[in-house]
N, C-alpha and C positions, 0 to 999 in steps of 0.2 A: 185685612185692610191693604189697601191699595198705595203704594207709596216705595220708596229708599232706592237703593242701587246695589245691585251685586257687583262685585269686580273679580273677574276671572283671571289668574296668574299664567301665564303661556309663555315657553322657551320658543316655539317657533311662527312665524309671521305668515296668512294666508299666502296661497299664489294665485288666487282668481277667485272672485267672487260671482261668478257664474257657476252653478253646481257641477254642471254638465262635461267643464272644462277641465276640472280640478279635482284630483282623488285622495290629496291629503287632507289628514285630521283636523289640520289648522283651519282649512276652507269649509271643511264640513261641518265644524263647532258653529262656524258664523251663518253658514247657508241654510244650517237646518232650522234656525230661529226664522229665516227671512221666507224661506218657500215652502210650499205643500207638494204632496205627490197624492194623487186621487183616491191611493189607499197609504194606510202606515200600520204600524204593530202595536198592539195592544200589551199591557204585562205580560200577557200567556203569550207572545209571541203570534197570537192570532193576526189576522189582516181585517182588519174595520174601516170604514169608510172615514178619509179626508176632505179633499174637493169633492168626492164621491158621497150623495144622499146614501144611495143603495146600488147593486148591481146584481145582474141575473146572467147565469151559464145555460147555453142550450143544452137541449137531451143529449144531444152527442159531444157534448163538451167541446165543439169548433169554435164558440163565440160567446163572447160575455158583450152584457149592454149594460153599460154606467151612465147611471141619473146621476148628474151634477148637482150640487147646492145651487140655488139661486140666489142673487142678488149680495153675491161675492166679487169684491174689486181688487185691483194691483192697486200697491200703495201711491199711485200717481191718480187713482180715482177710476180709471177706464176699468168696466164689466173683464169679470172671467168669463170664458163661454168655451165651446168644446172643441172652438179652431183655436185656441191656445193647446189643446190636448194635442190634435192633430200636427199644428207645427211643431210643436216638441217633438215626438212622435219621429216625423219626416227627417229633422235636424238629426237626431241620433244614430238614424241607421242608413241614412245617404251616404253614397260613395264619397269618399275624399273626406267625409269629416274629421275635421281637427279632435272630436270629442272620444278621450280616454276611454269613457263610463263606459262597463260593461254591458251591449247591449246585444248580446247574442240572443237574449229571451225576445225581446222585442222585436229581433228581425225575424221572427218564427211567422210575425202577422205576416197575413195575405192580403189583407183589407183594414183598411179602416176609415168611417165615416160617422159625418154629423147628422142626423136624421132632423134633428133640430138643434136649437143653440145649447140646449142643456143635455142633450143625450149622445153617447159616443159607443160604437157600433165597431168591435173588434173581432175580427175573422181570424182562424187560424186552420191552417191545413190536419195537423195533427194536434190530439189533445196535450196538454202541459200541465204537470203539476204545478208548475210555479208561475203559468199566466196572469193569475190575478197580483199573486206579492211584487211581480215584474212592474206595476204599475205605480209602486212608491215612489218612482222616477221622479226627481222637483220637475213641476210645469213651468213653463219658462213663458213669458210674455210676447206673444205672436207681433204684439203692433209697435212695438221698442226694437225687434231682431228682424222682422223680414225685409228690412230694404237696407241691413247694413252685415257686414261680415261678423260672424260671430266672434271672431278673434280680434276686431275693432273697436267694439261696443264699448261704451263707457261703464255697462253693467259689472262688467271684471272687478271695476274699484268700487261702485256704485250701485249696488243689488237694486231692484225694486220686484219683489215679490208680492205674495197673498197672507204670509205668514204671520205668528203674533208678535213679532217684532220689526219697526222700521229702521232702517238703517241712516245713522246720522253722519257719521265722519269716520274716516281713517288718516289718521296722521302715523304715517309709514314710522314705522321703528319703535312706535311708542303705543297706539291703542287703535282700537275700534270701537264704536259707541253708537247702541242701538237705544230704542225707545219704542214703549208698548205700542202696540195695535189698537187703538180705542174703540176699532171698529169693528173688531175681528170676530169672524161667524162663529167661531167654537168659545171654549170657557179663556175668558182672559186671564192671561196673568198678574199675579198680585203684586209682582216688581215692576216699577215702572221705569227704569232703565238699565242695562248690563253692558258692561265695560270687559274687553277683552285687552289686558295689559299686557304687553311685550318683555322679555326678560331675556338680554344674553345669554344667560345659563340658566339651568335648575338651581344651584347655589345661592344665585341673586335672586331668583322668584321664592325659593325657600325663607331666605331672609326677610323679603316682604310682607310672606305670609306669618313669621313668626312677628314683624313690626306690625302686621293688623293693616295691612298698605293694602293687600287684598284679601279677599274672602275663602276665595276656592283654589287648589292649585289639583293637577291630576300629576300622579306620578307612576313611575312603572311598577309590577307586581314586587321586582328586584330591589327598586330602592322603598317599598310601603316601612317596611318592619325598621329600616336605618334611620326613619325620621321620626322624631320624638318632640312634645312639647305640648302648649295649652290648646288642644283643638282637638274636633270630632273627626275620626277618622271612619271612611267607609271604604269597605272592600265590598267587589261586586263584579259578576260572571260578563264578560263583553263580547257581544257577534263578532267576534276577529280570530285572528291565530297568528303565531309568530313562526318565524322558518329560519333555517341557517342556509343558506346560499353558496355552494362550493363554487369555488374558480377552477 
């Protein structure tokens, strides 16, 4: 059934809602619902199509031809095309770019072109095992960013993507709300609205969870066993690492 609202508790607020400008987890949690890459990972961590319907790799492994899904629109109604893909790549690898995104794999591209509006040809000098996976990079709307500096764009606080959720509002220090994209090209979520609600501390977020003011709260592995209460606990493996950096 379609409907209802999911409230997610969080102790940190996003820094920037243009996904290539921020690497913090709070920003990623929101932008992952608003934007898409050409590919994404399935449950077995295999690359599968997202904005790309399919792709072919040349016999020598040095070029990839992506075939994009048609009839996809940005949340403002403008059609998504291959030009958005080329623009995003150019922005990510341009010299002096403010983007902290790890673009090393994208910099291996020697040429990128659009034979037509729904085909992208990417060429490499050498074979790279990570080439296809690197195109999980969130694709940005060319028509909204080509005439303005990315660091001054209103998309930093009000994103416009192609994803399953559309940005509604950001009340700083309180919450960010999204609503389901009724015209989403993939399987539509059954949850009508999502709210990220911000708390000053983990303790206050946990109190809100126990009071049923929020529906979900992420905690660290160290905190997992210390929290008890009448709710369902899930433990899962994440594609991340923790480290100690010595001064």
